[in-house]
C-alpha positions as CSV (number, residue, x, y, z in Angstrom):
1,M,24.6,-93.5,-18.9
2,S,28.1,-93.7,-17.4
3,V,30.6,-90.9,-17.3
4,V,32.8,-92.8,-19.7
5,R,30.0,-93.2,-22.3
6,L,29.0,-89.5,-21.9
7,R,32.6,-88.5,-22.5
8,Q,32.8,-90.8,-25.6
9,A,29.5,-89.4,-27.0
10,A,30.7,-85.8,-26.5
11,K,34.0,-86.6,-28.2
12,E,32.2,-88.2,-31.2
13,S,29.9,-85.2,-31.5
14,V,32.8,-82.8,-32.0
15,S,35.5,-84.9,-33.7
16,G,36.3,-84.9,-37.4
17,L,35.5,-81.3,-38.1
18,P,38.1,-79.0,-39.6
19,R,40.0,-76.3,-37.6
20,E,38.5,-73.6,-39.7
21,F,35.0,-74.6,-38.7
22,W,35.8,-74.3,-35.0
23,W,37.2,-70.8,-35.5
24,L,34.0,-69.9,-37.3
25,W,32.0,-71.5,-34.5
26,T,34.0,-69.5,-32.0
27,S,33.2,-66.3,-33.9
28,T,29.5,-67.2,-33.8
29,L,29.6,-67.8,-30.1
30,V,31.4,-64.5,-29.4
31,N,28.9,-62.7,-31.7
32,R,25.9,-64.1,-29.8
33,L,27.5,-63.5,-26.4
34,G,27.4,-59.8,-27.3
35,G,23.9,-59.9,-28.9
36,F,22.4,-57.5,-26.4
37,V,20.6,-54.9,-28.6
38,A,18.2,-57.0,-30.6
39,T,16.9,-58.6,-27.4
40,F,16.4,-55.4,-25.4
41,L,15.6,-53.0,-28.2
42,A,11.9,-52.7,-27.4
43,M,12.5,-52.3,-23.7
44,Y,15.2,-49.6,-24.4
45,L,12.8,-47.6,-26.5
46,T,9.8,-47.8,-24.2
47,V,11.4,-47.8,-20.7
48,D,14.6,-45.7,-21.3
49,R,13.5,-43.4,-24.1
50,G,9.8,-43.2,-23.2
51,Y,8.4,-44.0,-26.7
52,S,5.1,-45.8,-27.2
53,A,4.7,-49.5,-27.7
54,M,3.5,-48.7,-31.2
55,F,6.7,-46.9,-32.0
56,A,8.8,-49.8,-30.6
57,G,6.8,-52.2,-32.8
58,L,7.5,-50.0,-35.9
59,V,11.2,-49.9,-35.1
60,G,11.2,-53.7,-34.7
61,A,9.4,-54.1,-38.0
62,L,12.0,-51.9,-39.7
63,H,14.8,-53.9,-38.1
64,G,13.2,-57.0,-39.6
65,L,12.8,-55.3,-43.0
66,G,16.5,-54.5,-43.0
67,G,17.2,-58.2,-42.3
68,A,14.9,-59.3,-45.2
69,V,16.7,-57.0,-47.7
70,A,20.1,-58.1,-46.4
71,A,19.3,-61.8,-46.8
72,V,19.1,-61.5,-50.6
73,V,21.8,-58.9,-51.1
74,A,24.3,-60.7,-48.9
75,G,23.6,-64.0,-50.6
76,V,24.6,-62.5,-53.9
77,L,27.7,-60.8,-52.4
78,T,28.7,-64.1,-50.7
79,D,28.9,-65.8,-54.1
80,R,30.5,-62.8,-56.0
81,L,32.9,-61.2,-53.4
82,G,33.4,-64.3,-51.3
83,R,32.3,-65.5,-47.9
84,R,35.1,-63.9,-45.8
85,P,34.8,-60.3,-47.3
86,T,31.0,-60.4,-46.9
87,L,31.3,-61.6,-43.3
88,L,33.9,-59.0,-42.4
89,V,32.0,-56.2,-43.9
90,S,28.8,-57.3,-42.1
91,Q,30.5,-57.5,-38.7
92,L,32.4,-54.2,-39.0
93,S,29.3,-52.3,-40.2
94,T,27.2,-54.0,-37.5
95,A,29.6,-52.7,-34.9
96,V,29.4,-49.2,-36.2
97,T,25.6,-49.1,-36.6
98,V,24.9,-50.6,-33.2
99,A,27.2,-48.0,-31.6
100,V,25.5,-45.2,-33.5
101,L,22.1,-46.5,-32.4
102,G,23.1,-46.0,-28.8
103,F,23.7,-42.3,-29.4
104,V,20.9,-41.2,-31.7
105,Q,17.8,-39.7,-30.1
106,N,15.6,-38.3,-32.9
107,P,12.8,-40.9,-33.5
108,V,13.3,-40.8,-37.3
109,A,17.1,-41.3,-36.9
110,I,16.4,-44.2,-34.5
111,A,14.1,-45.9,-37.0
112,V,16.6,-45.5,-39.8
113,V,19.6,-46.7,-37.9
114,A,17.6,-49.7,-36.5
115,C,16.8,-50.7,-40.1
116,L,20.5,-50.4,-40.9
117,V,21.4,-52.6,-37.9
118,G,18.9,-55.2,-39.1
119,M,20.6,-55.1,-42.6
120,T,24.2,-55.3,-41.4
121,S,23.7,-57.9,-38.7
122,N,21.6,-60.2,-40.9
123,A,24.1,-60.0,-43.8
124,S,26.5,-62.4,-42.1
125,R,24.1,-65.3,-42.1
126,P,24.3,-66.4,-45.7
127,A,28.1,-66.1,-45.6
128,V,28.4,-68.2,-42.4
129,Q,26.1,-70.9,-43.7
130,A,27.7,-71.1,-47.1
131,M,31.2,-71.2,-45.4
132,I,30.1,-74.2,-43.3
133,A,28.9,-76.0,-46.4
134,D,32.2,-75.2,-48.1
135,I,34.6,-76.4,-45.4
136,V,32.6,-79.3,-43.9
137,A,32.2,-82.7,-45.7
138,P,28.6,-83.5,-46.7
139,G,28.4,-86.3,-44.1
140,D,29.2,-83.9,-41.3
141,R,27.1,-80.9,-42.3
142,V,24.0,-81.6,-40.2
143,R,26.2,-82.0,-37.2
144,A,28.2,-78.8,-38.0
145,F,25.0,-76.8,-38.5
146,A,23.7,-78.2,-35.2
147,L,26.8,-77.2,-33.4
148,N,26.6,-73.7,-34.8
149,Y,23.0,-73.4,-33.8
150,W,23.9,-74.7,-30.3
151,A,26.5,-71.9,-30.1
152,I,23.9,-69.3,-31.1
153,N,21.5,-70.4,-28.4
154,L,24.2,-70.8,-25.7
155,G,25.4,-67.2,-26.5
156,F,21.9,-65.9,-26.5
157,A,21.1,-67.5,-23.1
158,V,24.3,-66.0,-21.5
159,S,23.9,-62.5,-23.2
160,A,20.2,-62.2,-22.2
161,A,21.2,-62.7,-18.6
162,A,24.2,-60.5,-18.8
163,A,22.4,-57.7,-20.6
164,G,20.1,-57.1,-17.6
165,L,23.2,-56.5,-15.4
166,I,25.0,-54.3,-18.0
167,A,21.8,-52.2,-18.5
168,R,22.0,-51.1,-14.9
169,H,25.0,-49.0,-15.9
170,G,23.0,-47.4,-18.7
171,Y,21.8,-48.7,-22.1
172,L,24.6,-46.9,-23.9
173,T,27.0,-49.3,-22.1
174,L,24.9,-52.2,-23.5
175,F,25.1,-50.8,-27.1
176,L,28.9,-50.2,-26.9
177,A,29.4,-53.7,-25.4
178,D,27.5,-55.2,-28.3
179,A,29.6,-53.2,-30.7
180,G,32.8,-54.3,-29.0
181,M,31.9,-58.0,-29.1
182,T,31.0,-57.8,-32.8
183,L,34.4,-56.2,-33.5
184,L,36.1,-59.1,-31.6
185,C,34.2,-61.4,-33.8
186,A,35.5,-59.7,-36.9
187,V,39.1,-59.9,-35.5
188,I,38.7,-63.7,-35.1
189,V,37.4,-64.1,-38.7
190,F,40.2,-61.8,-40.0
191,G,42.9,-63.7,-38.2
192,K,41.8,-67.3,-38.3
193,V,39.2,-67.9,-40.9
194,P,40.4,-68.0,-44.5
195,E,38.3,-67.6,-47.6
196,S,36.4,-70.8,-48.5
197,R,34.6,-70.0,-51.7
198,P,35.4,-72.8,-54.2
199,E,37.3,-71.7,-57.3
200,R,35.6,-72.3,-60.6
201,E,37.4,-74.9,-62.6
202,P,38.4,-73.7,-66.1
203,A,36.3,-75.4,-68.7
204,A,38.2,-78.1,-70.5
205,E,38.9,-77.4,-74.1
206,G,36.1,-78.8,-76.3
207,A,33.8,-79.3,-73.3
208,A,30.3,-78.7,-74.4
209,V,28.3,-78.5,-71.1
210,E,29.3,-77.4,-67.7
211,S,28.1,-79.5,-64.8
212,E,25.3,-78.1,-62.7
213,S,27.6,-77.6,-59.7
214,E,30.0,-75.5,-61.8
215,R,27.4,-73.4,-63.6
216,E,27.0,-69.7,-62.7
217,V,23.8,-69.3,-60.6
218,G,21.7,-66.2,-60.6
219,L,18.8,-65.3,-58.4
220,G,16.4,-66.2,-61.3
221,A,17.8,-69.7,-61.3
222,V,17.2,-69.9,-57.5
223,L,13.6,-68.8,-57.9
224,R,13.0,-71.3,-60.7
225,D,14.3,-74.2,-58.5
226,R,10.9,-75.5,-57.5
227,R,12.2,-78.0,-54.9
228,F,14.3,-75.5,-53.2
229,M,11.6,-72.8,-53.2
230,A,9.3,-75.4,-51.7
231,V,11.8,-75.7,-48.9
232,V,11.8,-71.9,-48.5
233,A,8.0,-71.8,-48.4
234,L,7.8,-74.6,-45.9
235,S,10.5,-73.0,-43.8
236,F,8.4,-69.8,-43.8
237,L,5.4,-71.6,-42.5
238,V,7.4,-73.2,-39.6
239,A,9.1,-69.9,-38.9
240,T,5.8,-68.0,-38.6
241,L,4.8,-70.5,-35.9
242,I,8.0,-70.1,-33.9
243,Q,7.9,-66.3,-34.2
244,Q,4.5,-66.3,-32.3
245,A,6.5,-67.1,-29.2
246,F,7.8,-63.5,-29.0
247,V,4.6,-61.5,-29.5
248,A,1.5,-63.6,-29.3
249,L,2.7,-65.9,-26.5
250,P,3.5,-63.1,-23.9
251,V,0.2,-61.3,-24.8
252,A,-1.8,-64.5,-24.2
253,M,0.0,-65.2,-20.9
254,G,-0.7,-61.6,-19.8
255,A,-4.4,-62.1,-20.7
256,D,-4.4,-65.1,-18.4
257,G,-3.2,-62.9,-15.5
258,L,0.4,-64.1,-15.7
259,S,3.4,-61.8,-15.3
260,S,6.5,-61.0,-17.4
261,T,8.4,-63.1,-14.9
262,D,6.1,-66.0,-15.6
263,F,6.7,-65.6,-19.3
264,G,10.4,-65.5,-18.7
265,V,10.2,-68.8,-16.9
266,A,8.2,-70.4,-19.7
267,I,10.2,-69.2,-22.6
268,A,13.5,-70.1,-20.8
269,M,12.6,-73.7,-21.4
270,N,13.3,-73.0,-25.1
271,G,16.9,-72.1,-24.5
272,V,17.5,-74.6,-21.7
273,L,16.2,-77.5,-23.8
274,I,18.2,-76.5,-26.9
275,V,21.5,-76.2,-25.0
276,A,20.8,-79.5,-23.1
277,V,19.7,-81.8,-25.9
278,Q,20.6,-80.3,-29.3
279,I,23.9,-82.2,-29.6
280,P,22.7,-85.7,-28.6
281,V,19.5,-85.3,-30.7
282,T,21.7,-84.4,-33.7
283,R,23.6,-87.6,-33.3
284,F,20.3,-89.3,-33.9
285,L,19.3,-87.0,-36.8
286,E,22.5,-87.2,-39.0
287,H,22.6,-89.7,-41.8
288,R,18.8,-89.9,-42.0
289,E,16.4,-88.8,-44.7
290,P,15.5,-85.1,-44.1
291,A,11.9,-85.1,-45.2
292,P,10.5,-87.5,-42.5
293,L,12.4,-85.6,-39.9
294,L,11.1,-82.2,-41.1
295,M,7.6,-83.7,-41.2
296,V,7.9,-84.7,-37.5
297,S,9.4,-81.3,-36.6
298,A,6.4,-79.5,-38.3
299,L,3.9,-81.7,-36.5
300,L,5.6,-81.1,-33.1
301,T,5.9,-77.3,-33.7
302,G,2.2,-77.1,-34.7
303,A,1.2,-79.3,-31.8
304,G,3.2,-77.3,-29.3
305,F,1.5,-74.0,-30.2
306,G,-1.8,-75.8,-30.4
307,L,-1.4,-77.0,-26.8
308,T,-1.1,-73.3,-25.8
309,A,-4.9,-73.1,-26.2
310,F,-5.3,-75.4,-23.2
311,A,-2.7,-73.6,-21.1
312,G,-3.7,-71.5,-18.1
313,S,-0.7,-71.9,-15.8
314,V,3.0,-71.4,-16.1
315,G,3.6,-75.1,-16.0
316,M,1.2,-75.8,-18.9
317,Y,2.7,-72.9,-21.0
318,A,6.2,-74.3,-20.2
319,L,5.1,-77.7,-21.4
320,A,3.8,-76.3,-24.7
321,V,7.1,-74.4,-25.2
322,M,9.0,-77.7,-24.6
323,V,7.0,-79.5,-27.3
324,W,7.5,-76.9,-30.0
325,T,11.2,-76.5,-29.0
326,I,11.8,-80.2,-29.7
327,G,10.3,-79.5,-33.2
328,E,12.7,-76.6,-33.5
329,I,15.7,-78.7,-32.5
330,I,14.9,-81.2,-35.2
331,N,14.1,-78.6,-37.8
332,S,17.0,-76.3,-37.7
333,P,20.1,-78.5,-38.5
334,T,18.1,-80.8,-40.7
335,Q,16.7,-78.0,-42.8
336,M,20.0,-76.1,-43.1
337,G,21.7,-79.4,-44.2
338,L,19.0,-79.9,-46.8
339,V,19.6,-76.3,-48.1
340,A,23.3,-77.1,-48.4
341,R,22.5,-80.3,-50.2
342,L,20.2,-78.6,-52.8
343,S,22.6,-75.7,-53.4
344,P,24.9,-75.8,-56.4
345,T,28.6,-75.2,-55.4
346,H,28.8,-71.8,-56.9
347,G,25.3,-70.7,-55.8
348,R,25.5,-71.5,-52.1
349,G,25.4,-67.8,-51.0
350,R,22.3,-67.1,-53.0
351,Y,20.6,-70.2,-51.9
352,Q,21.4,-69.6,-48.2
353,G,20.3,-66.0,-48.6
354,M,16.9,-67.0,-49.9
355,Y,16.6,-69.5,-47.0
356,T,17.5,-66.7,-44.6
357,L,14.8,-64.6,-46.2
358,S,12.1,-67.0,-45.2
359,W,12.9,-66.4,-41.5
360,S,13.3,-62.6,-42.0
361,L,9.9,-62.4,-43.7
362,A,8.4,-64.5,-40.9
363,S,9.7,-62.1,-38.3
364,L,7.9,-59.3,-40.1
365,I,4.6,-61.1,-40.9
366,A,4.0,-63.4,-38.0
367,P,3.6,-60.6,-35.3
368,L,1.2,-58.7,-37.6
369,A,-0.8,-61.8,-38.5
370,G,-0.9,-63.2,-35.0
371,G,-2.0,-59.9,-33.5
372,A,-4.8,-59.5,-36.2
373,V,-6.1,-63.0,-35.5
374,M,-6.0,-62.5,-31.7
375,D,-7.8,-59.2,-32.0
376,S,-10.5,-60.5,-34.3
377,F,-11.1,-64.1,-33.1
378,G,-9.2,-64.5,-29.8
379,A,-6.0,-66.3,-28.8
380,D,-7.6,-69.8,-29.0
381,A,-8.3,-69.3,-32.7
382,L,-4.6,-68.4,-33.3
383,W,-3.4,-71.5,-31.5
384,A,-5.8,-73.7,-33.4
385,A,-4.7,-72.1,-36.7
386,S,-1.1,-72.8,-35.6
387,A,-1.8,-76.5,-35.3
388,V,-3.4,-76.4,-38.8
389,V,-0.3,-74.7,-40.2
390,G,1.9,-77.3,-38.7
391,L,-0.2,-80.0,-40.4
392,V,0.0,-78.2,-43.7
393,A,3.8,-77.9,-43.4
394,A,4.1,-81.6,-42.5
395,G,2.1,-82.6,-45.6
396,G,4.4,-80.3,-47.7
397,Y,7.5,-82.1,-46.3
398,V,5.9,-85.5,-47.3
399,A,5.5,-84.2,-50.9
400,L,9.0,-82.8,-50.8
401,G,10.4,-86.1,-49.8
402,R,8.9,-87.7,-52.8
403,A,10.4,-85.0,-55.1
404,L,13.8,-85.5,-53.5
405,R,13.7,-89.2,-54.2
406,S,12.7,-88.7,-57.8
407,R,16.1,-87.2,-58.8
408,P,19.4,-86.2,-57.0
409,A,19.9,-82.7,-55.7
410,A,22.5,-80.3,-57.1
411,G,24.6,-80.6,-54.0
412,D,24.7,-84.4,-54.4
413,V,26.7,-84.1,-57.6
414,G,30.3,-85.1,-56.8
415,G,29.6,-84.9,-53.1
416,G,28.6,-88.5,-52.5
417,V,25.4,-87.5,-50.8
418,G,23.0,-90.3,-51.0
419,A,19.4,-90.6,-49.8
420,G,20.0,-88.6,-46.6
421,V,21.5,-85.2,-46.1
422,G,24.4,-86.6,-44.2
423,A,24.9,-89.8,-46.1
424,A,28.2,-88.7,-47.6
425,S,31.2,-90.8,-48.2
426,G,33.5,-88.2,-49.7
427,P,34.6,-84.6,-49.4
428,T,32.7,-81.6,-50.8
429,S,33.6,-80.0,-54.1
430,G,36.7,-78.5,-52.9
431,P,38.1,-75.0,-52.6
432,T,41.4,-74.5,-54.3
433,S,44.2,-71.9,-54.6
434,G,44.8,-71.4,-50.9
435,S,41.2,-71.7,-49.9
436,V,40.1,-73.9,-46.9
437,P,40.3,-77.5,-48.0
438,A,37.3,-79.7,-47.8
439,S,37.4,-82.1,-44.9
440,P,36.8,-85.8,-45.5
441,A,33.9,-87.3,-43.6
442,V,35.8,-88.7,-40.6
443,G,34.7,-88.9,-37.0
444,A,31.0,-88.6,-37.8
445,G,29.0,-89.5,-34.7
446,S,26.8,-92.2,-36.1
447,S,23.7,-92.9,-34.1
């Protein structure tokens, strides 16, 4: 491909999105550039503080538990208080709790503060995802979610490398740097990102029934939404597979006589591949039916972890990582776009919170389940089971596709969304009264 064509493709990938999205994208990148603590928490506890691996695992589980609680609570606050207040409170409280975690030394205090860090840091996710759905036209949402996901992984790749250098000056410097970057993120949101929550239209006199998109949505309604809860359940299955990369995979590589450096080389393929191909792949994904794409992503994710059973060298492990990473690249923006499509306008926070919960629960359960299977039946049994889980999830997405075709989703009402997540021709149900205006679907990079 020529330089001119590459430049044109890059321009089409980023054009047509509102200014407010790019400030939100910038805040995400800044946040992830400073995301040192979550990555190095276990090493900090075991190497610097001298605690056992079991205690580090307990603290990690409490961090995940805090995130699971925050997913639901923050989803409700996102709808009730607004996206911007929830996001600012999350960022400011994250900066405080991360800084405190660097100073506390009592093991009970460390465990409690780590749980609070998990709560405060995870609380921003429903707000960010709901805000993207508010300010980006339906036809551009898959692309917008992909760009945000790309920023997360780019920031993670840089922060992981920088953290090792910063830690040489002491882990306290690492914690304070994380807190400082989170504060900078809050400053960007405060100064550049206005509230995007759509205002409820006053009911017309004599109107008998509110539209589904205007109706007040409680958690009970979310739980009764069978199609959406099917998405949450399938997301949980895929997330449990991906989470095996952070506990079961390094354990399996160690059992094969490979070093932590070897694991670093293999897992680095995940970040490198996402940063390299996420944007061009998304140009192929947008404006297509979500269910077939999610089915393919589940098959690739299951197959990638299944291939790990045949790995014995760094090269084979890296190949397996690349296979499931392609599944992850397809899954993330497509599934987030589907969640936005299924969410009623005034329930986006709760829906995004429930979706975030699927990943938080997976981060809790996957390491425990993976460790139990490896201890009882061996690593090969875990990788075979992973392939089966991928097949089950793929079958679930096929059934979900049939359900989606049977009747339109809540987010399709008034949004012009047709068969596919990105097949929009008009703007979203718009914010009013000084909120961020919905952007028309212009400049979409059609494949």
